N, C-alpha and C positions, 0 to 999 in steps of 0.2 A: 226627919222634917219633910213634909211634902213640898215638892218645888213649884206647883203652880198656885202662887198666891192670887188672890184677886187682883192686886195690884199689877202682879207680872203679867196677868192674863189681859189686864188692860193695856199694859205697854207693849206686849208682844203677842198680839192677837193670833197670829199665824202659828204660834207654838201651843196652841190649846191641845195638841194632841198628847203634851206632856202631862195632861190629866190621867192618862193610861199608864203613865211611866212614874209617877211620883213615888212609887216604892222603891225605884232603882237610882233615883238621883237624891242629892242633898244640896242644901244651900245655906251657907254661912251667915249668921246675922240677918235673918229675914225680915222685911220691912213689917209683915204681921206674923206673930208666932202662931202656928196652926197645929193643932193636935189631930192626927188622923185616927178616925174611929172606925171600929170594926163594922164593916157595912152588915145591914140587916136587910133581908129580902122583902119584907112586908112594908111597902111603901106607904108614907103617910105625907102627902102633898099639902101641907097646910097652907102654902102661899104660892100658887100656880104663877108662872111667869106668862101672862097672856100675851099675845100679839099686840103691839102697840100700833100697828097698822104701817103701810108703806110709806116711805119717803115721799112727801109731796113736792113736786117740781114748783118752783116760784112763778109767778105770774109773769108773763112776758111784757116787759114795757114797751110802749109804743115808740116807733122809730121816729126821731125828730125829722123834720122836713129841711133839707138843705137849701140854701139860697143859691143864685146864680153863680156859678164857677166855684162854689164851696164844697168841700169835701167833710164827710163826718167819719170820724174814726170809730173802728168796731169797737164796742164795749169788751173788756176783757171779762169773760165768764167767771163768775163765782164759782167756787168748789162747792159740790154738793155735800150736804150734811151727812154725817155718819150714819149707816143703814140702822133701820129699825131692829129691835131683837124680836124674836118669835119663840112661842113656846112649842117645843117639838115633843113633849110628851105624849101627845095623841097618836104619835107613828111608832112610838117604842112598846115594848111589853110592859105589863103593868107594874112590875117591881123595879123597873130602871130608875136610877136616880139621875145618871149623867147620860146625856144624849148629845151626839155632836153631828152636824150635817155638813158634808164637804160638797161644794160645788165644783167638780173636776174641770167642767167646760171652762170655769173662769180660773182655776189654779193652773191650767196647762197654759194659759195666756199670761200668766203672772210673771214678772220678772224674778219673783222668788219661788218660782216652781221646784229648783233644785233643793231648797232648803225643806219645802213642804214634803218633797219626795223621801228626804233623809228621815223626816219624822216619822212618816209612814213605815219606812223600812225597820225602824226601832220598836215598832209595836210588837208585843210578846208573840203574835201568831202570824206574823208576816211570812215567815219560813213555811209554816204549816199550810197557809192559804195560797201563797202567791209564788213563792220560789219555785223555779222549774217549771212553772206553767206556761211561760210566754205571755202572760198577762201583764199589763202595765195599770195599775188602778187610775193613775191620771189620765193616760192615753185611751183606755179602753171602757171605762166608766164615764157616765154623764153626771152622776150624783151618787154619793155613798153617805148612808146613816149608820152610826155607830152608836150603840147604846149599851149600858151595863148596869148592873145592881151592885157590882163590886169590882172596881178597876184592878184589884189585886188578883183576881181569878180569871184566867183566860176563858175558862168553859163557861163563865157568865156572860161573855160578850156576844152581843146579837148584831148582825149586820144585813143591811138591805141595799142592793146596788140596782141602779138604773143603768142599762148598757144596750148595745145592739144586740142582734139575736144571731150572730154568725157562729160558725163552726167552732171557733177558738172558745167563744163565750160558753156555748153549750157543753163543750168538753171541761171547762173550767168548773160549771157547776155540778158535774157528774164526779168529781173528785171524792175520794174517800178520805176521811180524816184519821189520825193515828189512834191507835187503842188508847183509850183513857179519856177522849174527848167525845162527849156524848152528843154533840151537835151534829145537825144534818142540813144538807142543801135542800131547798125546796124552790122550784120553779113555778112562782105564783101565775105568770103568764109570759109569753114572750118579751124578752128585755127586762125582766124584773125577777131577780133571785134573791133570796133571803137565806140566812145562816142563823140556826140558833138551836136551842133545846127541842126536842120532838114536841113537846106541848105547846110550844109557841108557834111552831111552822106548820104542824099537822093540821089537815083540813077535816078529818074524819071527828065525827061526834063533837062538833062545835056548838057551843051556845051561841045566843043571838049577840051577846058581848063581844066574844072572839071574831065571829063573822063581821061584825061591824069595824072592829079594829083592823082586820085585814083589809077593808074596803077602803079604810082611812089611808092605810100604809100604800095602797097603790097610788095615792096622790102625793106621797111624800116628796117627790122630785119637783112638784110644782112650786114649792117654797124657794124663795130667793132667785128664780129664774130670770127675772127682768135684768137687763142689761147693766144697770148700775147698782144692782143688789149686792149682798154680801157673798163672799167666796166661802166664809167659814161661819157657822152658826153652833152655839153652845147652849144646852139648858141643864143647869144643875137644879132639879126640880125640889129637892128635899136636901138641902145643904147639910143641916144638923146630923142627918144620916151618915155623913162620910167625913165631916170636918168639925172642929170646934175652934173659934179664935181665942188667943191668949191675950195677956196685958190688960184684962179687963174690958177687951172690945165686945161689943155684942155680936153673936154668930148670927149671920143673915139666914132667912128662911129659904131663899131661892137666889140663884144668880143666873143671868143670862148675858151673852156676849155675842156681838156681830161685828165682823170685820170684813173689808173689802180686800181684793187680791192687787190692789195699786202698788206702785213703787213706793209710795208713801201711804201705807193702809190707813183708812178712816176706820176707827173703832168706836163702839158703844158698848158700855158695861152697864147693865142695870142689876143693882142689888137691892133685894126686898126684905127688908126688916119686920120684925113682928108688930111694931107700933112706931109712931112719928117720933118718940123720945129716943128710940135706938137708933133711927136714921140721924137724928141731930147729933147723938153722941159719936157716931162714925164720922160725920161731917167735921166735927171739931176736931178729931184726931187725925185728919187726913193731912194737914201739914206735916205733922210728925212722922207720919207714915211715909210721905214722899221724901223727907229729908233722910230718912233711914234707907229708902230705896237707893238715894243717889249716893250714900255712903257704902252701900254694899256694892254697888255695880261701879264705883268710879275707876278701879283697876282694870275693868273690862271696857272702858269707854262707852259704856251705856248710861251714864248719870243723867244725862239731859234728855232721854227718850220720851220722858213723860210730861215735859215743861209745857207743852202745848195743850194739855188736857185741863179741861174744865170739869167742876162738880156742881151740880144742881140737885135738888131735893124737892120732891112732891109727896108729902105726907109721909108714909112709911118706905118710899122708893128714894133711892140714891142713884143717880146716873153720873157715869165718868165719860165724857166725849172728847174725842181730838184725832190727831193724825201723828204717826209715828214718822219722823224723818227717815227718808230713803237709806241714808249712811247708816243711820242707827240700826234700822230693820236688817239690813244686810250684815253688819258688825254681829248683830245678836243671834241671827241664823248661823252664822260661821262658828260662833261660840257653842252654840248647842250642838251643832253637827260634831264639833270636836270632843266634846264632852259625853255625847250619847254611848252608853254601852253597847256591845255588840248584841244583836238579835239573839234572843234565847233560841235553844234548840227546840224543835217540836216535841210535844208530850209522847214518852214512851209509855208501853202498855203497863198499868199500875203506878204510873207516876202521878203524884198529886200535886198541883201548883202551889206554891207558899206565898 
């Protein structure tokens, strides 16, 4: 059973890296039974998750005028709404179903930095790409895009990183991967390096579509760069290609997640269904899903993490928004760090991932 359920993603947005680790973790009595489907490479994005727009700041109220000798108390600032989701698929290869954007400039200022770094270290190719290089993704990258057509195949993972152009990073981009891993590094321009199959990163014999994609990719780090923007963004553009819900629940067509790096992260999860009837069916099932989540996490001390979330429906879209209390977030990250398996060893020659 895959670990990162939609509900778990909503409640623990900083744990979205678990989408790449689902094959290596299990969860008893999940809130939503999910069947993991064999990934196919021919992407069919029937319900793209478009950008909903940046969160708009509220109009500033006029300051009341004080009378003689009268003091006016400063109003308590209202917390900002959860960040908007963004469609990341234009920055990813055409066959990518799952795309994650990490704003490292925000994560390194986050009180949950250690937990985020532990999740990165558990990614299957951490040792291959980072160990021994002297590079810290959180310290040395400004933004990191991770995309894959198959979360279970290390060699299907595509990376794009924005960074400074010092000697350390140039040496990092010149590394040779182990035998059996066909991906190659490509320095698109100073401060922008990508890693992927030769067909994705090569510049030779490019058609207009590939050239356009590379031009779009060069702008990926502009997403969520505003001060109050999300630290983590996720797009699952073709959910049925990877998962199918059980218990008679409709499987969404697409899922998008946005979460801040605050001590109490603000989270927005957008779930796109095929039609309004399916969205209504999911909304009716939500109280039961939430109750099962509470029961499944009671022994971990996380059962109240989603209590502040609200659900709204707009035609075929369902949105879950709220904040995770800081104590619950810290406890959840501690549990995940304790339960994560050791990083896999780099691929040897002739070794195929399973």
